[in-house]
C-alpha positions, 0 to 999 in steps of 0.5 A: 774428215768430212764430218769434222769440215761440217761441223766448223762450216755448220759452227762459221754459219751459225756464227753468222746468223747469230751476229747478222742484222737485227729485225728491221723496224718501220719507223716515219720521220715527221718533218716539222717546219716553220712557216719561214721555212715552208715559205722557202718551197716556193722561192725560185731564187737560191734560198729555195734551191737550197730548201729543196736541194737540204731535202734531196741530200737527205732522201738520197742518202737515205736511200744510199743507206737502204732505209728509205721505204717512202715518203713525200712533202706535204701542201701546207696550203691545201689541209682539211681535218676530219674530227667528230665536230665535222670538216674544216679547212686547216690543221688539227692543233695549232702550233707555230710549226707545220707538218711539211712532210714525211719519211717511211724508213726501216733500221734496226732499232729507235737509236738508229732512226734517230742517228738518221733523222738528225741529218734531216735539214728540219732538226735545225729549223724545226722539229722531226718526230719520229714514230715507231710504225705499229703492225695491224695483225689483223690486216692481211699481206695483201692490204700493206705496201711492199717496197 
């Protein structure tokens, strides 16, 4: 009797493992915004408050979903670019959109990352690039950020 109970339990546990969540993948959502949207960051009035409230809600949604691993808003006025030609002020490429920030998330796959990114305010007025983060196989565990 005990053996059959054990077999039944291992069968249930095996199914639980097989049907559990997929291995999480790490993605970075790069938030690009038009200069007019970036200007709202400095607006002390209702428009500025609405701008920040949108991102606060987006971050809260990511936290509630348990997928947020990091991120920050970036200062669009203090950018330095380094490349083979040296150091210069400003962004690397000319564009009508500015990299305004990023979020690092962990989801089951690219489709889940896209679904979350569609909730960001920038999807209505700018653009969001979703990059799958690439592991560095030669990097020691102590060199990576933990969450």
